[in-house]
C-alpha positions as CSV (number, residue, x, y, z in Angstrom):
1,M,-47.0,14.4,-58.3
2,A,-50.0,13.8,-60.6
3,A,-49.5,13.9,-64.4
4,N,-52.9,15.5,-65.0
5,I,-55.5,17.1,-62.8
6,Q,-59.2,16.7,-63.1
7,T,-60.8,20.1,-62.6
8,N,-64.4,19.6,-63.5
9,S,-66.8,16.6,-63.6
10,N,-70.5,16.4,-64.2
11,D,-73.1,14.1,-65.6
12,Y,-71.9,14.8,-69.1
13,G,-68.2,14.1,-68.6
14,K,-65.0,15.4,-67.1
15,T,-62.3,18.0,-68.0
16,I,-58.7,17.0,-67.5
17,I,-55.9,19.6,-67.7
18,A,-52.3,18.3,-68.3
19,N,-49.4,19.6,-66.3
20,E,-47.9,20.7,-69.7
21,V,-50.9,23.0,-70.3
22,V,-50.4,24.8,-67.0
23,A,-46.6,25.1,-67.7
24,I,-47.3,26.7,-71.1
25,I,-49.7,29.2,-69.6
26,A,-47.2,30.1,-66.9
27,A,-44.3,30.3,-69.4
28,L,-46.2,32.6,-71.8
29,S,-47.4,34.8,-68.9
30,A,-43.9,35.1,-67.4
31,S,-42.4,35.9,-70.8
32,D,-44.6,38.9,-71.3
33,I,-43.3,40.7,-68.1
34,P,-41.0,43.7,-68.8
35,G,-37.5,43.0,-67.6
36,V,-37.7,39.3,-68.4
37,F,-35.2,38.5,-71.2
38,S,-36.0,34.9,-71.4
39,L,-37.0,31.8,-69.5
40,S,-33.9,29.8,-68.4
41,S,-33.6,26.4,-69.7
42,G,-32.1,23.4,-68.0
43,L,-30.0,20.6,-69.4
44,V,-33.0,18.8,-71.0
45,D,-34.2,22.0,-72.7
46,D,-30.7,22.7,-74.0
47,I,-30.6,19.2,-75.6
48,T,-34.1,19.7,-77.0
49,S,-33.1,23.1,-78.5
50,S,-29.9,21.7,-80.0
51,L,-32.0,19.0,-81.7
52,G,-34.0,21.8,-83.3
53,M,-37.1,21.2,-81.2
54,K,-38.8,24.0,-79.3
55,S,-40.3,23.8,-75.9
56,S,-42.9,26.5,-75.0
57,K,-42.7,25.5,-71.4
58,R,-38.9,25.6,-70.9
59,G,-37.9,27.0,-67.6
60,V,-41.2,26.0,-65.9
61,K,-41.9,23.1,-63.6
62,V,-45.4,22.4,-62.5
63,E,-46.6,20.2,-59.6
64,L,-50.3,19.6,-59.3
65,I,-51.8,18.1,-56.2
66,D,-55.6,17.9,-56.1
67,D,-56.7,21.4,-57.3
68,M,-53.6,23.2,-56.2
69,A,-50.6,24.1,-58.4
70,K,-47.0,24.8,-57.3
71,I,-45.1,26.4,-60.1
72,D,-41.3,26.9,-60.4
73,I,-40.1,29.4,-63.0
74,S,-36.4,30.0,-64.0
75,V,-35.7,33.3,-65.7
76,I,-32.9,35.4,-67.1
77,V,-33.6,39.1,-66.5
78,N,-32.3,42.2,-68.3
79,Y,-29.4,44.1,-66.7
80,G,-30.5,47.1,-64.7
81,V,-34.0,45.9,-63.7
82,R,-35.2,45.7,-60.1
83,I,-35.3,42.0,-59.7
84,P,-37.7,41.9,-56.7
85,E,-40.2,44.0,-58.8
86,V,-39.8,41.8,-61.8
87,A,-40.3,38.7,-59.6
88,K,-43.4,40.2,-58.1
89,N,-44.9,41.0,-61.5
90,I,-44.1,37.5,-62.8
91,R,-45.8,36.0,-59.7
92,S,-48.9,38.1,-60.0
93,S,-49.3,37.5,-63.8
94,V,-48.7,33.8,-63.6
95,I,-51.2,33.4,-60.7
96,E,-53.9,35.4,-62.5
97,S,-53.4,33.6,-65.8
98,V,-53.3,30.1,-64.5
99,E,-56.2,30.6,-62.1
100,N,-58.4,32.3,-64.7
101,M,-57.7,29.9,-67.5
102,T,-57.8,26.6,-65.6
103,G,-59.8,27.1,-62.4
104,L,-56.9,25.7,-60.3
105,T,-55.7,27.5,-57.2
106,V,-52.0,28.5,-57.4
107,D,-50.4,27.6,-54.1
108,A,-47.0,29.0,-54.9
109,V,-44.9,30.5,-57.7
110,D,-41.2,30.2,-56.9
111,I,-39.0,32.3,-59.2
112,Y,-35.3,31.4,-59.8
113,V,-33.2,34.2,-61.4
114,Q,-30.6,32.2,-63.3
115,G,-28.8,35.0,-65.0
116,V,-28.6,38.6,-66.2
117,H,-28.7,39.5,-69.9
118,L,-26.2,42.3,-70.9
119,E,-27.0,44.2,-74.1
120,K,-24.0,44.1,-76.5
121,E,-23.0,47.5,-77.8
122,V,-22.9,47.9,-81.5
123,K,-19.4,49.0,-82.6
124,S,-19.3,51.8,-85.2
């Protein structure tokens, strides 16, 4: 797994995009999809959050090989949504965003639904 991917090189220099940049693009794109409550964090993100640090790529793992990206996204969805439809929308949005912004080809977007968010009723 490469830490960075070179996407453009010419006589004047090269452009290098870090994995973290691709992860942030994917996270922001997935977060905007209706039905997604939040991206799901793992143990490292939980520790980071408890220390008061925020991670804008939490719940996203990116693997870059050559000019191909494989992206794993863990989400928590709202109760009552059609999960296959939400997953399809996440996948489409992430692919479009990453490919348009970076010029990379997205090989796969694997989505892991880690939980369901239940709205708490307000007691009168």
